[in-house]
C-alpha positions in Angstrom: 21.8 -2.8 1.1 24.8 -3.6 3.2 24.9 -6.7 5.4 25.2 -4.6 8.5 22.1 -2.5 7.8 20.1 -5.7 6.9 21.2 -7.2 10.2 20.1 -4.1 12.0 16.6 -4.3 10.6 16.4 -8.1 11.2 17.1 -7.5 14.9 14.2 -5.1 15.4 11.4 -7.2 16.9 9.9 -5.2 19.8 9.2 -1.5 20.5 12.4 -1.3 22.6 14.5 -2.7 19.7 12.9 -0.1 17.4 13.6 2.8 19.7 17.2 1.7 20.2 17.7 1.2 16.4 16.3 4.6 15.5 17.7 6.7 18.4 20.5 8.4 16.4 19.8 10.8 13.6 23.0 10.1 11.7 22.4 6.3 11.9 18.8 6.8 10.7 20.1 8.8 7.7 22.6 6.1 6.8 19.9 3.4 7.2 17.5 5.4 5.0 20.2 5.9 2.3 20.8 2.1 2.2 17.1 1.5 1.6 16.5 4.2 -0.9 19.8 3.6 -2.8 20.5 -0.2 -2.3 22.9 -0.2 -5.3 24.6 3.2 -4.7 23.5 6.8 -4.9 21.4 7.9 -7.9 20.7 11.6 -8.8 16.9 12.0 -8.5 17.0 14.8 -11.2 18.8 13.0 -14.0 19.4 9.4 -12.9 23.2 9.7 -13.0 24.9 7.1 -10.8 27.9 9.1 -9.7 27.9 11.9 -7.2 30.2 13.5 -4.5 29.5 14.1 -0.9 29.6 17.8 0.2 31.3 18.3 3.5 28.8 19.7 5.9 28.5 21.1 9.4 28.6 17.5 10.8 32.3 17.5 10.1 32.9 21.2 10.8 32.9 22.3 7.2 30.8 25.1 5.8 27.1 25.3 6.6 25.8 22.5 4.4 23.5 20.1 6.1 24.6 16.5 6.7 24.0 14.0 3.9 24.1 16.6 1.0 25.4 15.3 -2.3 26.1 16.8 -5.7 25.5 15.0 -9.0 28.8 14.5 -10.9 27.2 15.0 -14.4 28.5 18.1 -16.0 25.0 18.9 -17.4 23.2 18.4 -14.1 25.3 19.3 -10.9 22.1 18.9 -8.9 22.4 18.9 -5.1 20.3 16.4 -3.3 19.8 14.4 -0.1 18.2 11.0 0.5 14.7 12.6 0.9 14.8 14.7 -2.3 12.0 14.0 -4.7 10.4 11.5 -2.2 7.3 12.0 0.0 9.8 13.1 2.7 11.1 16.0 0.5 11.9 19.1 2.5 10.6 17.6 5.7 11.2 19.4 9.0 10.7 16.2 11.1 13.8 14.3 12.2 14.4 11.1 10.2 14.2 9.1 13.4 10.6 10.2 13.8 9.8 9.2 10.2 11.3 5.7 10.7 9.6 5.2 14.0 6.2 6.2 12.5 6.7 3.9 9.5 7.6 1.0 11.8 4.5 1.6 14.0 2.2 1.8 11.0 3.5 -1.5 9.7 3.6 -3.2 13.1 -0.2 -2.7 13.5 -2.2 -5.4 11.8 -4.6 -3.0 10.2 -2.8 0.3 10.5 -3.1 3.3 12.9 -5.4 6.3 12.7 -3.7 9.7 12.5 -5.0 10.5 16.0 -3.4 7.5 17.6 -0.1 8.0 15.7 0.0 11.6 16.7 -0.4 10.6 20.4 2.4 8.0 20.2 4.9 10.3 18.3 4.1 13.5 20.0 3.3 15.4 16.8 0.1 17.1 15.6 -2.7 15.2 14.0 -2.3 16.8 10.6 1.4 15.9 10.7 0.6 12.3 11.5 -2.1 12.3 8.8 0.5 13.3 6.2 3.0 10.7 7.5 0.4 8.0 6.9 -0.3 9.2 3.3 3.5 9.3 2.6 3.6 5.6 3.5 0.6 4.9 1.3 2.1 6.7 -1.6 5.4 4.8 -1.3 3.8 1.3 -1.1 1.8 1.7 -4.3 2.9 -1.0 -6.8 2.7 -0.6 -10.6 3.9 -4.0 -11.9 1.2 -5.8 -13.9 -0.2 -9.0 -12.4 -0.1 -12.4 -14.1 -0.7 -16.0 -13.2 -4.1 -16.6 -11.6 -5.9 -13.4 -10.8 -9.3 -12.9 -9.1 -11.4 -9.9 -9.7 -14.5 -8.7 -7.8 -16.3 -5.5 -6.7 -17.7 -4.1 -3.5 -19.1 -0.9 -2.2 -17.9 1.7 0.4 -20.1 4.0 2.3 -23.7 3.8 3.4 -26.9 5.8 3.9 -26.6 9.6 4.0 -27.0 11.3 7.3 -30.5 12.5 8.0 -30.9 16.3 7.9 -33.6 17.8 10.2 -34.9 20.0 7.3 -35.4 17.1 4.9 -39.1 16.0 4.4 -40.3 12.7 5.9 -39.6 9.7 3.6 -42.9 8.1 4.2 -43.6 4.4 4.7 -42.7 1.3 2.6 -40.2 1.1 -0.2 -40.6 4.7 -1.2 -39.4 5.7 2.2 -36.0 4.0 1.9 -33.2 6.6 1.6 -30.9 6.3 -1.4 -27.4 5.2 -0.5 -24.3 7.1 -1.4 -22.0 4.1 -1.8 -18.8 4.2 -3.8 -18.1 1.3 -6.1 -14.7 -0.3 -5.8 -13.0 -2.8 -8.0 -10.6 -5.3 -6.3 -7.9 -7.5 -7.9 -6.0 -10.2 -6.1 -3.2 -12.3 -7.4 -3.0 -15.9 -6.1 0.5 -17.0 -4.8 2.5 -18.7 -7.4 3.7 -21.4 -5.0 2.6 -22.6 -1.5 5.8 -24.2 -0.4 7.3 -22.8 2.8 9.0 -19.4 2.3 6.9 -18.5 -0.7 5.4 -15.0 -0.8 1.8 -14.0 -1.1 0.4 -12.5 -4.3 -0.3 -8.8 -4.7 -3.7 -7.2 -4.0 -5.0 -4.0 -5.6 -8.2 -2.0 -5.4 -9.4 1.2 -7.0 -12.5 3.5 -6.9 -14.4 3.3 -10.2 -17.2 5.4 -11.6 -19.4 2.4 -12.0 -19.6 -1.3 -12.9 -20.0 -0.8 -16.6 -17.7 -2.5 -19.1 -15.9 0.8 -19.8 -15.3 1.6 -16.1 -14.3 -1.9 -15.1 -12.1 -2.5 -18.2 -10.3 0.8 -17.7 -9.4 -0.2 -14.1 -8.3 -3.8 -15.0 -6.4 -3.2 -18.2 -3.4 -1.4 -16.7 -3.2 -3.9 -13.8 -3.5 -7.4 -15.3 -1.5 -9.0 -18.2 -3.4 -10.5 -21.1 -1.7 -13.8 -20.4 -3.3 -14.1 -17.0 -5.8 -16.7 -15.9 -8.7 -14.6 -14.7 -11.4 -15.7 -12.3 -14.6 -13.8 -11.4 -18.3 -14.2 -10.8 -20.8 -13.9 -13.6 -21.3 -10.1 -13.6 -21.9 -8.9 -17.1 -18.9 -6.5 -17.2 -16.6 -9.3 -16.0 -17.9 -11.7 -18.6 -17.1 -9.2 -21.3 -13.7 -8.3 -20.0 -12.7 -11.9 -19.5 -12.8 -12.5 -23.3 -9.6 -10.4 -23.6 -7.5 -12.7 -21.4 -5.9 -16.1 -22.1 -8.3 -17.9 -19.7 -11.4 -16.7 -17.9 -13.4 -18.9 -15.6 -16.4 -18.0 -13.5 -18.5 -19.2 -10.5 -22.2 -18.6 -10.5 -23.1 -17.0 -7.1 -26.8 -16.6 -8.1 -27.0 -20.4 -8.2 -25.1 -20.7 -4.9 -22.0 -21.9 -6.6 -18.9 -20.6 -4.8 -16.2 -23.1 -5.4 -15.6 -25.5 -8.3 -12.3 -27.3 -8.0 -9.8 -24.5 -8.1 -12.2 -22.0 -9.5 -13.4 -19.4 -6.9 -13.0 -15.8 -5.9 -12.6 -16.4 -2.2 -9.2 -14.7 -2.1 -10.5 -11.4 -3.5 -13.6 -11.6 -1.3 -11.3 -12.1 1.7 -9.4 -8.9 0.6 -12.7 -7.0 0.2 -13.6 -8.0 3.8 -10.2 -6.9 5.0 -10.7 -3.5 3.4 -14.1 -3.0 5.0 -12.9 -4.1 8.5 -9.9 -1.8 8.3 -11.9 1.2 7.4 -14.7 0.5 9.9 -12.3 -0.4 12.8 -9.4 2.0 12.2 -10.2 5.0 10.0 -14.1 4.9 10.4 -14.4 6.9 7.2 -12.3 7.7 4.1 -13.1 10.1 1.3 -13.5 8.6 -2.2 -10.8 11.1 -3.4 -8.1 9.6 -1.2 -9.5 6.0 -1.0 -7.0 4.6 -3.5 -4.1 5.6 -1.2 -5.7 3.7 1.7 -6.2 0.7 -0.7 -2.4 0.9 -1.5 -1.6 0.4 2.2 -4.1 -2.4 2.7 -2.9 -4.2 -0.4 0.7 -3.9 0.7 -0.1 -5.5 4.0 -1.8 -8.3 2.2 1.3 -9.1 0.2 3.7 -8.9 3.1 3.2 -12.6 4.1 5.1 -15.8 3.6 4.0 -19.4 3.6 5.1 -21.3 6.7 3.4 -24.7 6.0 0.2 -26.6 5.6 -2.3 -27.9 8.1 -5.5 -30.0 8.1 -8.5 -28.1 9.2 -12.0 -29.5 9.9 -15.2 -27.6 9.1 -18.3 -27.6 11.2 -19.8 -30.4 9.2 -16.7 -32.5 9.8 -15.2 -32.2 6.4 -11.4 -32.0 6.4 -9.4 -29.8 4.1 -5.8 -28.6 3.7 -5.2 -25.0 4.7 -2.1 -22.9 4.0 -0.5 -21.3 7.1 0.9 -17.8 6.7 3.3 -15.6 8.7 3.8 -11.9 8.4 7.1 -10.4 7.3 8.7 -8.5 10.2 7.8 -4.7 10.0 11.4 -3.6 10.0 12.1 -5.7 6.9 9.0 -4.3 5.3 10.6 -0.9 5.4 13.0 -2.1 2.7 10.1 -2.6 0.3 8.5 0.7 1.4 11.5 2.9 0.6 12.5 0.9 -2.5 10.2 3.0 -4.7 10.4 6.3 -2.8 12.3 8.3 -5.4 10.0 10.1 -7.8 6.9 9.8 -5.7 6.4 13.4 -4.5 3.8 14.8 -2.1 3.3 18.4 -1.1 1.1 20.2 1.4 -1.9 22.0 -0.2 -2.9 25.5 0.8 -6.0 24.2 2.7 -3.9 21.7 4.7 -4.4 18.6 2.5 -2.0 16.9 0.2 -1.0 17.3 -3.5 0.5 14.2 -5.2 2.9 15.6 -7.8 4.0 12.2 -9.2 2.7 8.7 -8.5 5.4 7.0 -10.6 8.9 6.1 -9.4 11.4 7.6 -11.9 14.6 5.8 -11.2 13.7 2.6 -9.3 
């Protein structure tokens, strides 16, 4: 990314700064190109690193749209723009609206619902809903975690709604309605360093079919390296999975053991609480089919923090401890990380108004 573009993003601190920076469509296109192609243009079809710009109507030539390029490979000759083969592919919205929407979503501490985003941007709610999912698809991270990694599980959902035609449940335990909660496995990587300027670790979560060894192992295996130092509670599935890693330590919650020196799962439990608060306070409900996309967004927010120092904090009982202080990366600079893996992640509108994810893997990143 050019120094000028990086300076432009660094200067965006307020809503007024954002509106001024994203006011011009040509400027937004150049800014988006510098984020998607930080090392120069790459053909999204074949990965060839040389291409030519096709003179368009922005310079009075032909009828080609501005920002159209053609691959220089003799076997390809594919014509593309900065949005080709990204979640913005074939968009009818101006790029300025896309960048404003992304900034607003990242500026909010826990995100924005599609209803509120639609009101701010002046678009329809289904359009704002798809914009949000485009962000969630682009921030998905596929690098495997190492170092110290905490794993835990939690549940989403609650009791089913009572239907007037259903029979009475009766009294006592037999009258308790069965829950329809969805099991979720969470993984949090502890930061490698806590010196000022260090970044937070990654956080992941995924819906699983259950908490069996097969289901939990299938979710953890592609996310955590075998050399990692894994920490968990004493759930049977975690105990069996931990044998595959270099080091596995546990805390016994059933015996009211929560911290033993540096052994704990407080980080992942904090992430679990963040997921539940985000869903309850912002989205109110998410479907299990699209839950992983929402987890991508929440996990990305978790990782966009840097250490700013240490401070002594005193508990209610008077015990002093050293706490790490964090600061959030400015939303405009988070955009660089968002669009870094945009190419190859494609999303299309389904016939019933939903979304179809054609590829969840970045091809040429």
